[in-house]
N, C-alpha and C positions, 0 to 999 in steps of 0.2 A: 504493500500500500504506500502511495506517495504521501508527502507531507499534507497536501490539501485534503486527502481522504481521512488521514489520521485526525486532522483538526476538526473535520466535520463530525466524525464519530464522537470525539471528546465533547464537542458542543452539545450533541444530542444527549449524551449521558448526563451532562450538567443540567440540561433543561428538565429531563425526567426526574432527576433527584430533587430539583427545586419544587416541581409540581407535587411530588410525593410529600415533601416536607410541609408544604402549605396544607395539604389534605389532612395530615396527622394533626397539625396545629388546630385547624378550625373544627375538627371533630373530637377534640380532647377537652372536656370540661375543666380539667385541672390546669391546662395551659392557656385556655381561652377565657379566663375570667375577666370581665370588664371591671377594672378598678375605678374607684372614686377617689380623685385626688383631693387633698386638703386645700380648701379655699377660705378666704376671709368670711367671717360670720355673716356679713351682709353683702356678700359678693353678688354681682348681677349675672355671673356665668352659671347657666344651668348644666349640671353634670348628672348623668344617669348611669345606673348599673342595673341591668335586667337579666334575669335567667328564667326562661319560660319552659325549659324542658321538663318532662314528667318524672325524670330521675331526681328524687328529692333528697338523696343522701348528702348532697353538697350544700343544702340550704340550712340556714339557722332558723330555729323556732323564735317567734317574736316573744319578748318577755311580757309579763303582765304589767298593766298600768300600776305605778307605785306612787305613794305619797301625794295623792290627789286631795286638795283641800276643799274644793267645791265643784259642783256640777251645774251646767246650764243645758237646757233641753234634754235632761236625762235624770233618772232616779238613782243613778249609781252605776254607770256603764263599766263593765269589766270585760277584758279581752276574752277571758275564758267563757263568758256567756255568749260570745259571738261566733263560736265554732260552727262551721257549716256555712258561714257568710264569707264574702270577700270584703276585707276591711282596708280602707285607705286611712292611714294615720298621718295627720298633718301637724307638724310642729310649727307654731307661729306665735307672734305676739302682736297686739293690735295697733301699735304705733309704728311698726316697721313697714316702710313703703314697699319693700320687696315682697313682704307677705300680703299686703293689701292688694297689690296688683295680681296676685294669684287667686284671690277669693272668688271673683266671678266665675272662674272655671270650676272651682269646687262646688259652688252653689248649683251650677249647671249640671255637673255630674250627679249630684245628689238628686236633682229633679228627674234626670233621665234614667238612672239605674237603681234607685233605692227599691223599686218594686221588682227588680230582677236579681236581688241578692247582694247588692253593695251597701255597706255601712261606712259612712265617713265619720271619723272621730277627730275633732280638733284638740290637740294638746297645747294649751296656752301656757307657754313657758316664758315668763317675763324677762325683759332685759333691764328695765328700770323699776324702781320700787313702786311707783304709782300704778304700774301695770298689774300689781297683785290685787288691787281693789276689785271685789266682786261686782259692785255697781258699775265701775268703769268698764269692765269686760262685758257685762250685760248690755250696756248701752252700745258698745261696739258691735256685739252680735246682732242686735236689732238694726243698727245703722247699715250693716253690710248684708242684711237679709239672710243670715245663717239659720237654717232650720235643723241641722244635724247636731249631735251631742258635742259640747265643748267642755273639756275638763281642765280645771285650773291646777297647773303643775307648779305652784308657787315656790316650792323648795327644790325644783328640778329633779325630783325623784324618778319620774318616768324618763326625762331627758337623759339622766345618767344611766338608767337601766338599758336604754337603747344606744348608749355611748355616742350620743349626738353632740354636735358642736356648731350647728348652723340654723339660721332662720332664712327662709323657710326650708323645710325638708319633708319629703313625703316617702313613706314606706307603704308598699302594697303587700298585704298578707293574704295568702290563699285560704281556702275553706278548711284546710287542715292545720292552719296556724303557722305556716312557713313564710318567711319574708322572701318574696319573689321579685320585688322591684324596689329601687332606691333612687330617688332624685333629689339633688341639692340645688337650691336656688330657684330662680324664675325659669320660664321657658319649658320646652319639652312637653307641651300640652297634647300634641297629637300622639306622641309616643306613650304618654301616660294613659290617655284614653284608650289607645289600642291595647295596652297591657291590662287595663280594667276589663275590657271586653273579652280578651283571651281567657282571663282567669274566671270570669263569669260563665263563659262557654264550657271551660274545663270542669267547673263545679257541677254542671248539669249534664255533662256528656254530650253537649251539642257541638255542632261544627262552628257555629258563630252565634252572636247575639245581635238581634235586629236593633237598629238605631238609625237616627238621622246621620248624615255624613259627618265623619269626624271633623272635616274641614269646614263644615257649615253649621256649627253650633250657634244657637241663637243667644248670643251674649250681649249684655248691656255694659260695655266697657268704655269709659270716657276717653276722648281723644288724648287727654293729658297722660293716660296710662300707656299709650303707644310709645315704646322706647327703643331707640337705637343706642345700645350701650357703647358702641365704638365712638360715638360722637360726644359722650359726656366726658368732659376733661377735669371735672372737679369731684374728688371723692367725698364720701360722707364725712362731715366734720362735727366732732363732739365738743361740747362746752365744759363738761366736767373734767377736772384735772385727772381723775382716775382713768378715764376712757380716752382722753385726747391723744391723738397720734402726732400732733405737731403743736408747737408753741403758739400763743396768741401773737398778734402783730404788735400789740402795745409793748412799750418798754417795761411796763410794770410786770408783765408776764403772769403766770399762775402763782397764787399764794394760798396753799390749801387751808380751808376752813377760816380764812381771814376775809375781812371786808376791805376792798381796795377801791380807791378813787382813780378810775382809768381816764387817761387823756389821749386824744388822737395824735399820732406823730405828725410832724410837719412835712416829712418826706413822703414820696409817692407810695401809695399803698400797694402791697404785693398781692398777686392773685392767689386765690384758694387759701387765704389766711383770714381768720376772724379778728376784727377790730372792735373794741368796746369804748364807750364813753359814759361816764357817770359812776355812781357808787354801787358796786356789785359785790355780793358775797360769793366766794369760791367754794362751791359744794363738790362732793366727789363725782356726782353725776350730772351737775347742772350749774348754771350761773343764775343767781337770784338778785333782782333789782332791789336795792335797799333805799336809794334816793327816790325822789319824786319823779325824776325824768332820767331817761337813759337813751343810748343810741347803739345800734349795731350796724357795721358796714362790712360788706363782703364783695370782692370781685370774683365772679364765678363764670363757668362756661358749661351751659346745659340748656335744655329747652324748658324745663320746669324746676321750680325750687320750692321746698317744703320746710317747715320747722316743726319739731315736736316741742310743745310748750304747754304750760299750765299755770296755775296760780291765779293771779288777778291782774287787771290792767287793760289798757287799750293801746293798740299799736296803729301806726300810720306807715304805709310802705310807699316808697318811691324807687323806681328803677331807672337807670341810665344806660344807654348803649354806648357805642364808640364815640370818642371825642366829647364825652359828657353831654351828649344830646339826649333829651328826654325821649324815651321810647316805651310805649305801653306802660304808663306809670301805674295803672291800677288793674293789672291783668290777672291777679290771683283769684282762683275760684272761691276762696273763703273771704275775699275782701268785698266791701260794698262799693258803690259807684264813686266814692271819694277816696278809695284806697285805705279804708279804715277797717279795723277788726277788733271786736271785744272778745277777750278770752273767755270761753264758756265751759271749759273742761280740760282735762289732761289728755291731749291727743295730738294727732298730726294735722297741721293746717297747710293748705296750699296757698302760698303768697305770691307766686309768679308763674305764669303759664303763657308760652309763646308758640307761634306757628313753626319756628325754625330753631335749630341749635345755634348757639353763638355766645359771644362774650357779653356779660352784663355786669353792672354794679348795682347792688341793692342797698338801700339805706332804710333801716327800721327805727322809727322814733317811738319810744315807749313812755307812757304816762301812767303813774300810779305804782307805788311800791308793792312788792309781792309777786311780780311777774317772774316766772322761771322758764328758762329755755334749755333744752337738752341737746338738740342736734339739728344740723342742716342736712337734708337729703335731697337728691336730685333725680331728674328724669329727662 
C-alpha cells in the first residue's frame, strides 16, 4: 500500500473511533450528567439539569419540607402527602425581581395542569428580615395571583434540606418522589413545561399530555418584564453594609450601625455606584433615612430600574439621559403623573421603565424620616 492509501485507512479508523466514543458518551448516564454550575444568588442566567429516563437508580429522593413556620393556601402541605403527584417546588422570595418575573409562568402552569396531577409548592425563603412577615407574604401572594400552596421557610430549613443557594430555583419531583428536573434562575420556560408534561404522561402511562402549545401560553406579562440580560450593564446593588458588593460613592463610605451625614462629592459621579445625601443610619441590610430629607443618585445602564424599600416617607424621582437632558422623568410604573410615590409597604417598586436599554441617571428625593431602602434591581 502506498502512503496515500495508508493515510486514508488511518483517517477512516480515526473517524470510526470518534463516532464510537460519542455513542458511548451520550448513552452513558454516568458520563452524560448535565451539571448545574454555581451562579450568583440573583443571577439572570437560567441553568437547567434534567434527567427524564425511566432508570431511577441515579436520581435523588426529594427531602421532606422542614422547618416551615406558616402556610398560605394550605392546611399543612407535606411532600410525603403528595406521593402519586408530580410536584414542582419553587424556591422564591417576594421582593426578588428575578423571582417575580417567573411567577406568571407558575400561575399559568398551575391553571393548566393542576387537574392533570401537578402540584406546585412555593417555598418562600426570605433574603431580608421583613420578608419573614406572614402578612407581607400574604399580600404578595394575593398581588401576584398565586393560588397554589406557599410555605414560609423563614429559618431556611427546607432551603438547607435541598442544599439550595439560589433565588429562584425550581425542582420537579416525579410521582415516586425522585427529583427529575432542576432549574436555576429565570428562563427555560419551554423546557420546564415540557418536563412537566413528560412526567405527567409518565405518571399515567400515557404517550403525552394534551395542552395548548407550549409556545403559546396565555400569559399576562408586563412589557417591563421582557428582559435582554446581555444589555443590562448594571448589577444588583445593595444598600446594607452586610450585603454590599462595592463601596458607596461618598467619601464617608459605610459605617456599620452608625448614623452618618452623607454629602455628595464635587467630582463626577461614577457609574453603577450608589451616592447618598442626608443623614442615614447604616443597617446590615439597608440604609434608613434619619433626617427629614435625603437624596439618592445613581448612574445606571438598563431598561428598567426597581428599588426594594419600606418604612415611611414619600419619594420624588427624576431621570436624566445623556448630557443631563431630561428624558422620561416620570416613567416608573409605581410613580404617579408627577413622579411621586408614597411608600405603602415593604416590597419592590418600579421607579423607571423605558422602551430601550441605555445609560440613565436617576435622582430620588426622599421626605420624611423612617424610609428604608434595601437594593436596586434592574431589567
